[in-house]
N, C-alpha and C positions, 0 to 999 in steps of 0.2 A: 390811805395808802394803796398804791397801784401794784400792778403784777410785778413790775420790775424791781419794787423794793419790798415785796411781802417775804419775809424771812421763810416762810413756808414753802417758797417757790425755789427751784434751783435754776439759775440762768446760765445757759451755755453761751458764752460770750464769744465774739470774734476776736482772733488773736491781733495783737498790737504789733507795730513795727519792732517794738523791743523784743517781742517773743519771736519774730521772724529772726532777728540777729541771734538771738540766744540759741534758737534752733540749729541754725546754721553753723554756729561754732561749737556746738555740743557734740560730743562723740557718741551719744546714746541714742541710738536707733530705739531702744527699748523704750525709753521715755517719751519718744514721739507717739509710739503705738500705743503705749499706757494712756497718753493724753487723749487719744482717740477712743480707746475701749471703756474708760470709765463712765463716762456720761451714758454710754450705750448699755453698758451693764447695769447701771442704776436704773435706766428707763424700763427695761424688760424684766427685771427680777421679780420673783413671786407672781409670774403670770401677767406682768405689765402694770403693776401698781404705780410705777414711777413714771409712766407715760405722761399723766396730766400735770406734773410738776417739774418736768424737765423742758425749759422754754428754749425755743430758737435752736433745737439741736440739728435740725437740717441745714440751716446757715452756718452753724457752727463746723459741721462736719464738711461742707463744701469749701470754708475757708482753710481749714486745716489740710484739706487735700491739695489745694492750691499751694500751700506752703511746700507741701512734700514734692510736688511735681517740679519745684524750683531748684531742689536739692539733688546735685549730681550723684552722691553716693546712696541715695535711694532709688535709682534708676531701675533696680531689679523689681521694685513693686509698683512703677510708674502706671502700669496697664491696670493694676489693681485700684490705684488711687483715682483714675479716671471712671473705673467702674463705680467706686464708692462716691464720688461726685455726682454721677448720674443717678443714682440710688437716691441721694439725699437731697437732690436740687428740688424735688417736689413734695419732700416728705412733711414740711410743715404744714401744707394745705391739706393734708389727709385725714381722714376721720380716725379715732382710737384704734379700732379693729385693723384698718389698713396700715397704721403706723406700726402696729406690732409685728405685721407681717413683713413690712418692709425692713424692720430693725434685723428681724431674722435672717434676711438676706445680707444685711450689712456685717452681722456678726460673722457670716460665713466668709465674706470677703476679708475681715480683720483676723480671722484665724488662719486663712491662706497666707496673709502677708506676714504673720509671726511665723509660720513655718518656713517661709522663703527666706527672710531676712534674719532670723535669729537661730536658724539650724534646727527647727523642729520645737523650739521652746515658745512659749506664749507669753507675751507681756502681761504679767500678773500685778495684782494690787499689793503693795508691801504688806507685810504680817505686823507692821507697827500699827496700822489702822484696825482696831478691833472690829470695826463694822464691815471690813471687807477682807476677811482672812482667806478667802478663797474657797472654792468648793470641796466639801468632805464626801469621801465615798459613801459614809453612813447617812448622808443627807437625805431626806425625803425627795423624790424625783421633781417636785415643784421646785426645788432650790436650783435647779439647772437653767441657766438662763434661756429664754424661748418656750419654755414649759408652762402653759397656762392651765386653767381647770379642765378645759376639754382635751388637751392633749395628754394631760397626766391620766385622765379616765381611760382613753384609749391605750396608753402604755400599760396599764394595770391589766386590761384584757390579756396582755402578753405576759403577765406575771412580773412586771417591773414595778416595784414598790420604791426602790432606794436607788441612789446614782449608781451603785455599784452593781446592782441587778442588770443595769443597761449593758455593762461590760460582759456578762454572763449570757446574753441573748445572742448567742454565736450564729455567724452566716450558715446557711444549709447548703449554700453553693457558692461558687465564685466564678466570674466571667473575665476572660483575658481581653481587655480592651487598650493593651499597650501598644500592639502593632498596627499602624493605620494602613488603609488600603486606598490605592490610587482610584479618583474617581472614575476614571477610565476603564477600571477593572471591575466595576460593581456588577454583580450577578444576582438575578432575581432569587429571593429566598435566603441570601447570605445575612449572617449577623456580622457586623462590621463596625469598625471605628474609623472615621474618616476626618480630615483636617482640611480647611480650606478658608477662603474669604468671603464674607457675605457681601454679595453684590446687591441685593435688592430685598426689602421686606414689606409685604403688604398684608391687608387683613380684609376678608370678605364674611357676608353672612348668606347662607343658603336661603333659597327663597320657600321651600316646602318646610323644613324642619327648623328653621331659623338657627342653624348651626353655625357657631362663629369658628372660623378657620383662620389661623395665622400661617403664612407661607414665607420661607425664606429660600433665597436662591444662593447655593454655596458652589463655589469654583476653586479649583487646585492648579489650574493650568493644563491639566490633562483632561478634565472633564467637568461635568456639571450635574449636581444632585438637587432636587426639590426637598425641602424640609417642611412638615406639616405638624401643626399642633391643633387639637381641636378643643374648643370651650376652655381655653386658657388665656384670655385677653390679657392679664397682667404680664405674660411674656414679652408683650408689645414694648415695653419700657426696657426691657433688658437686651434688646437686639437692634442693631443699626448697621447699615451699610458701612463697609470699611473693617468691620470686626474680624479677627482671626477666631475661628470657631472649632473645637474639636467635639464631634458627636458620636453615639453609638446607637445602633438600633437595626432593624431588619430591613433589607431592601425589598421594595414592591414594585409593581410593573410600572410603566410611565404614565405619567399623567397628562393633563392638557398641555403642558410645555414640552412633551416628548422627552423629558428627563426622568431617569429613575428617581423613585420617591422613597423616603423614609418617613414613617408616620410617628408621632410623639417620640423623637429621639432624647436621650439623655444627652446633656451638652454642657460645654464650659467655655466661657469668652476667655481666650488666651491672651497673653501678652508676647512681646517679641522674645524668643528663645524660651518662652514659658512651657514646662512640661509637667508642672505639678497639678494634680487635681484629684478630688475625692471620687469623682463619678466617671471619669473617662480617661483615657491615656495611660492606663494602669491596670493592675490586677484589681478589680472590683468586687467587693463583697454583695452577697444576695441574701436579704434576711426575709425570715416569714413575716408577712404583711397582714395588717387588718385595715378595714376601710379607715382612711384618713391618716394612715401612716404607711408611707411608702418605704422601699428600701433607701431611696434618696435622702428622705427624712432621717432615717434610722442611721445612715452613714455620718450625716453632719452631726447627729447627738452624740454617736459613739465617738467621733474625732473630738468634739467639745470636750468630753469626759476626759479623754486620754491626753489631751494638752493643756487642761487646766485644773484638774482635780488632784488634791494633795493626798498624799499616802499610796501612790501607786508603786513608788519604790520599796514599800515595807512588804517583805516576803515572809509569810509565815511558815513556810518550809525552812527549818535550819540547814546551814550549808551542807552538814555532814550528811543529811538525807539526799539533798540535790547531788551532791557528788557521787553518793553511792549507786544511785539510780540513773546518772547521766541526765539530770533535768536541767532545763534553762531557767534562768530567773523569771519570776512572775511578770514583772514589767514587760520584758522583751516578749513573754508568750501572749500577753494580752494585746500588744501592739501588732504582731504579725499575725495573730489569729484572725485579727480584723481587717488588717490591710498588709496583705503578703508582699514580701519583696518581689522586684520583677523576675528574679530567676526562680520563683517557687514552682514546686510540682503540684500543679492544680489537681491532679487525680488523688494525690496522697491529701491535699488540704479538703477536698471534698469529702473523702472517705474518712476524715477525721483521725487519721494515723500519723500525722506529722509531729514534730518536736513540740509544737505550741499545744496542739491538741492533747498531746500525752501529759505534758507538764500540767495542765489545768484539770484533766481528768484524774490524775493521781492525787492532786490536792483534795478534790471533791471527795474521792473515794477514802481518802485517809482521814478527814474530818468525820465522815460517817461511820468508819470502823472504829475510831477512836471513841466516839460517842457510845457505840454499842459495846466495845469491850469495857469501856469505863462503867457503864451501867450494870453489865454482867458482874464485874467484880465488887461493885458496891453492894449488890445483893448477896453476893457469897460472903462479903466481909461483915456486913450489918444484920444479916438474918440467920438466925438459928432455928432450923425447921424441924419437923416431926422425924425422929429416927425409927422408922418401922422395922419390924423384926423380921416379917416375909419369911416364914420358915420354908425350907424347902419341901418339906413334906407336904404342906398345906397347897404349896402351888402345883406338886405332883397330882394331887387330889383333884385340882382344876382340870389339868390337862385329861385326865383319865375320864373325867365326867362329860367330855365333849362327845357328841355322836359322830365325829369325823376326825380324821388325823390332822393336826396344824402343819402348816409349812416350816421348812427350817428357818425361812425369813422371820415368820411369826415368833418362833421360839427365840430366835437372836435378840429381837427386839423386846421381847418381854424380859430377857435378861439383862439388858441394858437399863429398862424401867426399873427393875428389881435393885440393880446396883444404885440408882439414884434414890429410890425410897429408903434404903438402908443407911444412906449418908446422912450426916447431921445437916447439911445445908438443903433448902427447899429445890425440889426437882422443878426444873423448866425444861421441858423437852417436847419437841415438835416431831410428830409421826406423820410421814406422807407416803403415798404409793399410788398405784394405778386402781382405777375403778374395780371394785370387787376383790381387792387384794387381802381383806379380812382385818382391817384396822379396829373393827368393833370387838374382835376377840382379846385383841391386846388390851383395849379400854377395859373389858371385863376381868382380864387378869388382874389389873392394877386395882380395880375396885374390890375384886375378892381378897387380894391381900390387905388393902387398907381396912376392910371390914373386919377381917379375921384379927386385926389389932386393936379393935375397938373404936375404930373411927368411921365417920360418915363420908359418903362422897356425893358429888354433883355433877351431872352431865347437862351441859348447855349447848342447844342447838339453835341454828338462826330460823327455822320455821316449825310450825306446829306438826306439819306431817313428818319432818325428820324427826323431831322429838318423839312422836308417836311410834315412828319406827323402831328408834333406839330403846324406847320402853318396851315393846314386845320382844325385841331380841335379846335384851339384858334380862326381862323376865324368864324368857325360855333358858338362857344359859346359866343364870345365876339363881333362879327360882328354886330349882331342885336342890340346891346347895344351902338354901336356908336363908338366903339374902332378900331382905324385904324392900322391893323396889316400888316407887311411886311417881306419878306423873302430874306435873304443874304446868298449865298454860294460861294463857289470857282468856281462853275459852272455857276453862275449867269451871264448872256450876260453883255458885258461892258456897254451898254447903260442903261439896267436896274439897274445895280450896281450904276452907277453914280447918278441916279435918286433917288435910295433909299437912297444913302450917303446925297444927298443935302436935301431931306425932313427929314430926321432923325437929321441933323444939325440944320434945320430950326424950328423943332418942329411939322412939320405936320405928322409925324408918331409916333404912341403912343406906339407901341410895334414891335421891331424887332427880328425875330427868325432865327438863323443861326448856322453855324458851327465854326471851329476856324477862318474863315473869320472875325468875328467879333472883334478879337484880333488886326487886322491891325491897323497900325497908322492912316489911313484915316477914320477910324469909329469915329465920334464924335456926342455927343448927346447935345441937347439943355438943358436939364434939366433931367440928368439920376438919377433915384430914386431906381430901383430894378432890381437885377441881379438874374435871375434864371439858375441854371447850372444842366443839367440832365447827369446822370451818371457820378458823380464827378470822380470816380476811372479812367475814361479813360481819363481825362485831367491832373490832378495833382494841386497841391497847388499853384505853381507858375503861371500857366496859368490862375487859378482862379483869381489871385491877380491882373493880367494884365487887365482882364475885369472890376474888382472892380475899378482900379485906373482911369477908364474913366469917374467917378463921383466923388462927395464929399462924401465919406463914405455912399454909397448907401446900401441899406438892401440887404442880400444875402439869397436866398433860394436855397437848394440843394435837389436833387431828385434823388433817385436810385431804380431801378426795382429789384435789388437783395435784397432779405430780409437779414438783417446782424444780427447775433447773439449778445445778449446784450454785452458781454465780448469784442466783436470785435469793437462794436459801441463805446464804451466808451475809448477803447485803441487806435483806429485809429482816430475817430473824437471826442476825448475828449475835444477839444476846442469849440466844437458846441452845441447846444441844438437839442435834437433828438426827433422827432414825429414818431409815428408809426401808420399806417393805418391798423388795424388788422381786418378788416370786408370787405367781398366782397359784390358788389352790389346785391341786391335782383334779383332772377331769374336765376343766374348762375348755370349750371348744371356741376357737377364735370366731368372731363375728364378722361375716362377710358383708361388705358395705358397697352399695351401688347408688350411683347418681342418675335421677331420671329428670330429663326437662319436662315442661308441661305437655309437649307434643308426645311425650312417652308414657304418659299417665296409664293407658290401658295395660302396659306390661307390669306396672307397680300393682295395679287393681288384680292382676292374676296372680302375682305373687301372695297378695293378701288373701285372695279366695283359696289357693291350694294350702296355705297354712290352717286356714279354718277348716278346710275338708280333712286334714290331718288330725283334728282335735286340738290344735294349738291356740293360743291367744295373741291378740295384737294390741300394741299401743299405737295411737295416733296423736301426735303432738301439733299443736299450732301456737304461733308466737303471741297471740293475744285472745283475750276472752270475746271482745266485741268485733266486728267486722270494721275494717278501716273506712275512713270518710271516701277514699277514692274506690272502694269496693274491691281493692286487690287482695287484701287479706280477709279470709273467711273467718267468721266467728266459729267457736268450737260447736256451738249448736247447729250451724248450717254445714258443717263438716260431718257431724253426726246423722244429720238428715241425709246427706249424699250417699254417706256410706251405707244407710239402710237401702237406699236404691241399688247401689252398686253391687252389695253383697246381699242379696235378699235372704230373709230368714235369720241373719246374724244378729245376736242379743248386743245391743250398743249401750254403752253408758257414758256418763259426762262426770269429770273431776276438774274443779278449778277453784280459784282462791276465794271466790264470792260465796261458795257454798257455806252453810254452817257446819259446824263439826260433826253433827249426827249425819248429815246428807254424805259428807266426805266419808265417814267410818263406813257408812252403807254402801258406798260406791266401791271403796277398798275391799271390803269383806265380799262382796258380789264377785269382785274381778278374782280374789283369792280363791273363793270356792268354786269358780268357773260358771258361776251363773250369768255372767257376762263374758262375752267373747271378744268384745273390742271395747277399748277404753279411750276415749277421745278427751285429751287433757290440754292443759297448759303446761309450763315447764315446772309446775308443782311437782310432777313426778321425776324431776331431774335427780333428786336424791329420796326417792319415795320408796314404795312398797317393791319387795323382793318376790317376785312370782316365777318360779322356775320353768312353768309350763308356757310363758309368753315368749315367743321365738321371733317376731316381727316387730321392729321399731320403724314406724313411718313418721317423718319429720317433714310437715308441710312449710313452705317458704324457708327452707333450709339455708338459703341465702343470707338470710337476716340473723343468723345465729353465729356466735364465735366459736372458734375451734374447741376450746375447753367445754363449753356448753354442749356442743355436738357430740364430744367423746363422752360427756357425763350420760347424756341420753343414751347413747348407744350402750353404755354399760348396764342399762336396765334389762336388756335381753342376754341371752347367752349364759344364763345362771343355772341351767339345768344340763340335762344329757343330750338335749337335741340341738341339731345345727340351727344357727339363728341368722337372721338377716337385718340390716339396718338400712332403709330406703331413704335417700335424700332427695326431696322434690323441690324443684325451683322453677321460676319462669323460663321461658325459652333464651332469653338473654338476661345476663348478669354482670356485675361489675368485675373487673379484673381482680380485685382483692377477694371476692365472694368465690370466683373460679379458683384461686389458689387454695382457699380453706376447703371447698369441696373436693378438689383433687387431692389434696392432702389426705382428707378422711378416707378416701377410696384406697390410697396407698399405703397408708401407715396405721397400724394397729397399736403399736407400743405408746402408751400414755406418756412417756418421759420425752420420747422424740417429738410427740405432738405438743407437749409443753414447750419445748426448744423452738418449735417452729412458731407457736403462738406468742412466743415472747419476742421473737423476731418481727413479727407483724405488727404487733400491738404495742410493745414497750411494756415496762413494769408496772407503771400507773394502772394501765386498763387491764393488764393481765390478772391481777388480784383485785380490781374493784375499785375503789375509792381511797382518797387519802387519808380516810379514817382508819384505813387499815395499816398505816404506819409506812406505806410504801414512800421511799425518798423521791423528790422531785429534783432528778439527776439532770443538770443543764448540759453538761459535757460528755460525761462517762456514759458508754452503752454497754449493758452488762453482757449483750451477744457477741460485742467486739472486743471489750476489754477485760475479758476473763482473767488474763495473765496479771493486769494491773490490779484487779481485785484481790488476788492472792498476796500480791507484794504489798499492797496498802495494808492488808489485815496482818500480815507478819511484821510490817512496820509498827503498826498500832500496838501490837504486843510488845515489841522491842521497846518502844517509848515508854509506856506505861510500867514495864518491868523495871527500868532505870529511875523513872520519875513519876510515880503514881498520880500525884496531883499537878503536873506541869508547872512545878514551882522554879526550875532552873532558868537562869536568865535566858538561855538560848531557846527556851519554850514559852517565852513570854506572848510572843505573838500568835503562836500555835494556839495556846489557850484561850486568847481573846477570839480568834477566829471560831474555835471550837464551841466557846458559849454562844457566840452571834448565830453561829449555824443551828445548833440544837435548839437554843433558847427561842428563836423567832421563827424558824421554819418549821420544826416538828414539836415544839412545846414538849420536850421530854427532858430527863436528867442529864446534867452536865458533870464534869469533872470538877470536884471540890463542893 
């Protein structure tokens, strides 16, 4: 059996004369385009698996193009048919990889023909064929024609896993390539769109670097321009004299032919009267790119989804919500956000505040808030927690035991915690505030109330240094009241660890403070009632739940020393009650911040020497333990050695993560007792020891730290009655982003304002760390820009779930599906029902 009769092969045959007659008499242009598209789609689906089984495809397309060129009513796509014929004429002789590349160009031409002749619709395979039901938005990205294994991997680096994800990869800016510039009016440095006729095309290879240059001469009657493409020889097959070309790019100086030049322009071959293009002659989207995925490729892929995928007309937002908030339909929003109309306000589109962006951002935020509200209500509905007594007299005894007067904010937040603890539902409360605002006192009050009612508490911190500080502080505050506090970390000696575990299980320990070691299976409580989690974003939702499951619905108190902007708090922690400590303890003197370049180091050294002369102590923080390979970043040891030379006689010590526990304790105790005057450390001191006599914080290579971390480090000083300094040292030249951070540190002392600036600069994901924290991966919404939308979406989420708690009403069916998909696949958290 030869190839022509093998049933496993698909033969693309030449059209017969009967088919010519049928086509001429048929009124269906769609049928003609479908006849072209089906074998092409089959050949390149699933990464090109059909290439080997579709025979004579090039000859088939050439003959079909000839048919179409003979039909007057297809005149609007004649130029595209000529282009199709040119692409197909050499197809059958190409290697498989080249065939796949060629068919992607063919697909682009077919898509353009569909838009022109079918009013934006695309010729699609009938639904009656179960093998060709069309592209689904939920399909893996490989299902999109033209996506092979390599391209799918590249798309995944941009977070695109499914076909639908491609539509949520929005342009980051737009270019107006609609208005053409006469060639006689070109000026060097302009970004222009030009249109003209190709007079000549040639190719050359440079002698020195063997660079392949393709050159085309374009004229429009008023002038001439030279177009150049470098190392793109495949374009030679797409360009020919006599073609009408529209292209966009930047004008350079004249070349050897004394004409202006445009290097590597985006271009389209145009037909007579043709004005439709994805890449030029219109408002064009520009996407974030990665190597191998240009904006041009992404435009083609997005357009392919918008014109072929099923389900685009399904809108998960009920009409009542859209009408209430003036939102356009989703299909319209997706089309216009990628391909704006000619009269679009580009400044509005680029800023992400137009109707299309607003519609998509609202949907994204509503799905997020629905999940958070639903999870919160399910916890309230299904969980009967501990009802603590929390007698007012016992709390009054706590306040009077403190050696200082608590702030009004601390008392207010403790009252909020007390109301939660006396409720029958489990407490889930977040407490945040500026560095040094006194969150530990609030935690101590909660522990005191839990222990007074016969329950145990656990405090989990992300680092051993922070756990040890909490242990010391809680022992000082609660030890005198009879609360038995113990420490448990991974570095605890085996004998001590065993003793703590036994006493905890028997109820002889009231409060255990530790790190991740508290999550181990061997940690058991006699009567677990309160979990306190510090710096929650460094653990994650699942780790928090591991600790909570060691008791029967214990109350949960979460603390963070990172002030959180309100929009982020209700977005990330929308399932929690939030308390803010917005008042600093009496007597705290604001820390002065100075930024010194390397050339100004002598001034910084003098400030350190003056502080030491007054009997004060100094922190010096480096970004890493070891010296960098390029020698730019000094190690902590090298810094300590240099400080010994610059400040003769100063007692200098080291503190970093590689020291064992005994060495860390020795360094901290020596600094606390003033036996060390200078402590050179890494960022382990960010949330570390509290030394009132330390008045200077020197941060080496401050340009390498984020705003939040710089503010945390600054908070280590200014804790006593003495004026304090934070000195930021950087190279003489820093990046623009680093300059903004360091100037902000000089100008702003308020941690909440710094948090807002930090959120603007970095976005929510980086602001709180990693995805493990539960930070949503928002594609469209920006919390710094869309604060009002966040509020609207949250109110709408409560309203929807008030009327339909399980989203079972018919008008909420699509919303329920979208919610499960968003929370189930993207966040791996609970959904409605």
